[in-house]
C-alpha positions as CSV (number, residue, x, y, z in Angstrom):
1,M,-43.0,22.9,23.3
2,K,-41.2,20.1,21.5
3,S,-42.6,17.0,20.1
4,K,-41.8,13.5,21.7
5,K,-40.0,13.0,18.3
6,D,-37.9,16.2,18.5
7,Q,-37.1,15.9,22.3
8,T,-33.8,13.8,22.8
9,K,-32.0,12.3,26.1
10,P,-30.0,13.9,28.1
11,D,-27.6,11.4,27.7
12,A,-27.5,10.9,24.2
13,P,-24.0,11.8,22.1
14,A,-24.3,14.5,19.8
15,A,-25.5,14.1,16.4
16,T,-21.6,15.7,15.2
17,S,-19.5,13.9,17.8
18,S,-17.2,10.4,17.9
19,P,-18.1,7.4,19.3
20,Q,-16.2,6.2,22.2
21,W,-14.6,3.7,20.8
22,L,-13.3,6.1,18.1
23,L,-12.2,8.6,20.8
24,E,-10.5,5.9,22.7
25,E,-8.6,4.2,19.9
26,T,-7.1,7.9,18.6
27,E,-3.8,6.9,18.8
28,T,-3.9,3.5,17.2
29,L,-6.0,5.1,14.6
30,Q,-3.2,8.2,14.1
31,E,-0.1,5.6,14.1
32,M,-2.4,3.2,11.0
33,I,-2.9,6.6,9.3
34,E,1.3,7.3,9.5
35,W,2.1,3.8,8.2
36,W,-0.3,4.0,5.2
37,K,1.4,7.5,4.3
38,S,4.7,6.1,4.4
39,R,3.8,3.2,2.9
40,E,1.9,4.8,0.2
41,S,4.6,7.3,-0.5
42,A,7.4,4.4,-0.7
43,S,5.4,3.1,-3.5
44,M,4.7,6.1,-5.0
45,D,8.5,6.7,-5.1
46,A,9.0,3.0,-6.9
47,A,6.3,3.6,-9.2
48,G,7.9,5.9,-12.2
49,R,10.4,2.7,-13.6
50,R,11.8,-0.3,-12.3
51,P,15.1,-0.4,-11.5
52,L,17.2,-2.9,-12.8
53,F,18.6,-5.3,-10.0
54,I,22.5,-5.8,-9.3
55,G,23.5,-9.4,-8.3
56,E,22.8,-12.7,-8.5
57,T,18.9,-14.6,-8.9
58,K,17.6,-17.5,-7.2
59,N,14.6,-19.3,-8.9
60,T,11.8,-20.2,-6.9
61,G,8.2,-21.1,-6.3
62,V,5.6,-19.0,-5.1
63,R,1.9,-20.3,-4.8
64,I,-0.8,-17.6,-5.6
65,N,-4.4,-17.0,-5.5
66,K,-4.9,-18.4,-9.9
67,V,-7.5,-15.0,-10.0
68,I,-4.7,-12.9,-8.5
69,L,-2.0,-14.0,-10.7
70,E,-3.6,-14.0,-14.2
71,R,-4.9,-10.2,-12.8
72,A,-1.3,-9.4,-12.1
73,I,0.2,-11.5,-15.4
74,E,-2.6,-8.9,-17.4
75,K,-1.5,-5.8,-15.4
76,S,2.2,-6.3,-15.7
77,K,1.9,-7.0,-19.5
78,R,0.1,-3.6,-19.5
79,E,2.5,-1.7,-17.6
80,R,6.1,-3.0,-19.1
81,A,8.2,0.2,-17.7
82,K,7.4,-0.5,-14.1
83,T,7.4,-4.3,-13.6
84,G,9.4,-5.4,-16.1
85,G,7.0,-7.3,-18.3
86,N,6.8,-10.7,-16.5
87,L,5.9,-12.4,-13.4
88,S,9.8,-12.7,-12.3
89,Q,10.4,-9.2,-12.7
90,L,7.1,-8.0,-11.2
91,M,7.9,-9.9,-8.1
92,E,11.3,-8.5,-7.9
93,W,9.9,-5.0,-8.2
94,L,7.5,-5.8,-5.2
95,L,9.5,-7.4,-2.9
96,W,12.4,-4.9,-3.1
97,I,9.4,-2.2,-2.5
98,Y,8.5,-4.2,0.6
99,I,12.0,-4.3,2.2
100,G,12.3,-0.6,2.3
101,S,13.7,0.0,-1.3
102,P,17.2,-0.9,-0.5
103,D,20.0,1.3,-2.7
104,D,22.3,-1.5,-2.5
105,V,20.6,-4.1,-4.9
106,V,20.0,-1.9,-7.7
107,E,22.1,-0.3,-10.6
108,D,21.1,2.8,-10.4
109,P,19.7,4.3,-7.1
110,H,19.1,7.7,-8.0
111,P,18.2,7.7,-12.0
112,P,17.7,10.9,-13.5
113,K,13.6,12.4,-13.4
């Protein structure tokens, strides 16, 4: 005979089964995982070296959290090949990745590896 500690309620979920809310959100979670994988691969593809962009530039003011800005500037200086070494070129590169890395705005869209 089991002690009271060892007895489980018949309605209690098994210890290894997923919670009901998770089961109900399986499709949404799968979509989120696919989105994350596509985002991660896009970032990885563009992470090797910052491309040279063609066309005119425009000066703009962007408000950014001070701590984030300071850390980004420090990192951009350490990773010159990726970022160009300054905030303007870093922002240009990040925005290019954000819009899907279109080939029509870069000098050589497929540089040799």
